[in-house]
C-alpha positions in Angstrom: 0.0 -0.2 -0.1 1.0 3.1 -1.0 1.0 6.6 1.2 -0.8 9.3 -0.4 -0.3 13.2 0.7 -3.5 14.9 1.6 -4.2 18.4 2.1 -7.3 19.8 4.3 -7.8 22.7 6.0 -10.9 22.3 8.8 -12.6 24.4 11.4 -12.1 23.0 14.9 -15.2 25.1 17.1 -14.3 26.2 20.6 -16.3 23.4 22.0 -13.4 20.9 21.1 -10.1 22.8 22.6 -9.6 20.6 24.8 -10.1 17.7 22.8 -7.3 15.6 21.4 -8.9 16.4 17.8 -5.5 16.0 15.6 -3.6 14.3 18.3 -6.3 11.3 17.5 -5.4 11.0 13.5 -2.3 9.9 14.6 -2.7 7.7 17.1 -6.1 6.2 16.0 -5.5 5.9 12.8 -2.0 6.1 11.9 -1.8 8.9 9.9 1.7 11.7 10.2 0.0 15.0 10.3 1.6 18.4 9.2 0.1 21.4 10.4 0.9 23.7 7.7 -0.7 26.7 9.3 -3.0 27.4 11.4 -4.7 30.4 13.5 -6.2 30.1 17.2 -7.3 32.8 18.7 -6.0 34.7 21.8 -6.6 32.8 25.3 -8.4 30.1 22.6 -11.6 31.7 22.8 -12.9 31.3 18.7 -12.4 28.5 16.5 -9.0 27.2 15.2 -8.4 27.3 11.2 -5.9 24.8 10.3 -4.3 23.4 7.7 -3.2 20.1 7.6 -0.9 17.5 5.7 -2.3 13.9 6.3 0.1 11.3 4.9 -1.1 7.7 5.2 -2.9 4.8 2.7 -6.1 5.8 1.3 -8.4 4.1 3.8 -6.1 5.7 7.0 -7.4 9.0 5.2 -10.9 7.8 4.4 -11.4 6.9 7.8 -9.4 9.8 9.2 -12.2 12.1 7.2 -14.9 10.4 8.7 -14.0 10.8 11.6 -13.5 14.7 11.5 -17.3 14.6 9.5 -18.8 12.6 13.0 -17.9 15.4 14.9 -19.4 17.6 12.5 -16.6 19.7 11.6 -16.0 22.1 8.2 -13.6 20.6 6.2 -12.1 22.0 3.2 -9.7 20.0 0.4 -7.3 21.6 -2.3 -10.0 20.9 -4.9 -12.6 22.6 -3.3 -10.2 26.3 -1.9 -9.6 29.1 -4.6 -5.8 30.3 -4.0 -4.9 27.1 -1.3 
């Protein structure tokens, strides 16, 4: 199985700031995660925006994206984001 790289942008609401959302992509789904950009307000009072590179098999990436969708997080990828 060949590893793939998928770039996504995800919005993590402040309600999830105490949850290890990104960490679970590594521990539960076996992905290599590179945070390429992030915006998080002072004292983490607002939503966080993260640009992530996910590296793993197609199945691992698909499972991880399903997990993020189950949390009802907003997710964009380079195919539907202008000026990525």
